[in-house]
Every structure is written in C-alpha cells, then in structure tokens.
C-alpha positions, 0 to 999 in steps of 0.5 A: 499500499502507498504511504504505508509507513507515513499513514501508520506513524501518522495514525498513531500520533493522531490518536495521541494528539487527539487525546493530549491537545484536542481532547483537553481543549476547549472546542472554541478555544481550539478552533480560534487557536488554529484560525490565528495560526493558519492565517498567519502561516497561509497568508505568510507563504504569499508574502504578508508579514503579519506575525502570530501575535500581530494576527491575534491582536488583529483577531482581538480588537480588528482595525481599531489596532493595526500592529505598528509597521504593517500595511492596511493590505495586509491587515485586511488579507488577514481579516479575509482569511478569518472570514474564509476560515470561519465560512470553512468551519461552518460548511464542513458538511457541504459537498465540495463543489463549485459553489464552495470553492467560489465562496471560499475565494471570494471571502479570502480575497473580498477586500484585496483583490480590487487593489491587485487585480482592479478588473477581477471579481472576487470568487470568480474564474479568471478571464486570462492566462496565469503565471506564478513564479517560474510556472506558466499555467496553461490555456485558462479556459481548458484548466477552468473546464477541469475544475469540476471534474476535480471536485467531483473526483475529490468528493467521491474520494471523500465519501469513500473514506468516510464510509470506510471510517465508519467501518474501520476498527482501530486495528486497521486504520488506513486499510486499502479499501479507501485513499487516506484523508492526507492523501486526498487533501495533498493530492487536491492541492496539487491538481488544484494550484496547477489549475490556478482558476483564480485571478488571486488567492489561489494558494490560500484557497487551495489551503483552505480547500485542503483542510476543509477536506481533512475536517470533513474526515475528522482530522486535525488541519495541516498548517504549513509553516512560513519557514517551510515555504521554499520545501512547499514550493519545491515540492509543488514544482515537482509535480510539473518537472517530474510528473508525480505528486508524490513529493507533495504528499509526503510533505503533507505528511510530514507537516502534519506530524511535525505540527502535532509533534511540536505541540505535544512536546510543547504541552509536556515540557511547559507542564514539567517546567512549571511543575518545577517551580512549586515549593 
C-alpha cells in the first residue's frame, strides 16, 4: 500500500494528539487557536508580514489596532482569511463543489483583489492565462473546464473515505479500501494549484480547501509554516518537473506530524517546567 509507513506513523500520532491536545482544550479555544495560526502562516507564504502575535491582536481588536509597521492591505488580507476560515468551519458538511470553492475564494480575496487586479471579481474564475513564480499555467479556459471534474473526483474520494472510516476499527486504520485523508487533501492541492482558476488567492484557497477535506474526515488541520515555504514550493514544482505528486503527499504527512509532535512536546515541556517552580 502506498504511503503505508507514513499512514501508520501519522495515525499513531493523531490518536495521541486527539487525546492530549484536542480532547483537553475547549472547542472554541481550539478553533480560535487554529484560525490565528493558519491565517498567519497561509498569508505569510504569500508575502504577508504579520506574525502570530500580530494576527492574534488583529483578531481580538480588529482594525482598531493595526500592529506598528503593518499595512492596511496586509491587515485586510488577514481579516479576509478569517472570514474564509470561519465559512469553512461552518460548512464542513457541505459537498465539495463549485459553489463552495468560489465562496471560499470570494471571502479570501474580498478586500484585496481590487487592489491587485482591478478588473477581477472575487470568487469568479480568471478571464486570462495565469503565471506564478517560474510557472506559466495552461490555457485558462481549458484548465477551468477541469475544475468540476477535480471537485467531483475529490468528493467521491471523501465519501469513500468517510464510509470506510465508519467500518474501521483502530486495528485496521489505513486499510486499502479507501484513500487516506492526507493523501486526498494533498492530491487535491497539487491538482488545484496547477489549474490555478482564480486571478488571486489560489494558494490561500487551495490550502483552505485541503483543510476542509481534512475537517470533513475528522482530521486536524495541516498548517504549513512560513519557514517551510521553499520546500513547499519545491514539492509543488516537482509535480510539473517530475510528473508526480508523491513528494507533495509526503510533505503533507511531514507537516501534519511535525505540527502534532511540536504541540505535544510543547505541552509536556511546559507542564514539567512549571511544576518545578512549585515550593
């Protein structure tokens, strides 16, 4: 079975993370924590300079307190990401279709698209061919025509995985009768980014939808740290240069496990550290 080792390691860690982190934290607090962390790093990958603390301050105070040295455009980019994230969280049972995809992109670019692309409409597909970095994407009309097929095939994979999860026990997680959630999310992301159907916000939209897939299947978010941007771009590029998304899938597993490991380690260290201060 493909990615058998990664699936085993991931599922063992996910059970521990579910018990030690998610299960011990207030639901609303955990969602807020994810919203701030995810919004910071996803926007930073696109060049936003807000730190986690800046993002937290914006979340709590809004535009009444823009951190020193930050632009209004950056603030609105984060605020738009909040709206898209909250919409995603409220619609985790919605089918993956064009309505969902377009609304996520609309919310993610609502207040910034007019600045970057004055002739474009948030949530509407591009009317011109696209390029990003060193990649020139294909004929935009032909690529956009593939979007419904990608959404339909991903939705079928989600439903198959959800049904298989209902029938599984802890002893056979990751069996071959369905595709693992991380693989579905990563594979969608790779295909979607090369379709590049919107004028702006394709990266943010793709990362949001990949996490929507994980949420529908009961998995924690995969948050790609801004520090991992070079590796992230490299594995996306390998889809074009090597004709495989294997590297991207392994990267998703790596990022998912890295996050869970670090948060578990941080909690255990902080608990032990402050216990030592007791007299």
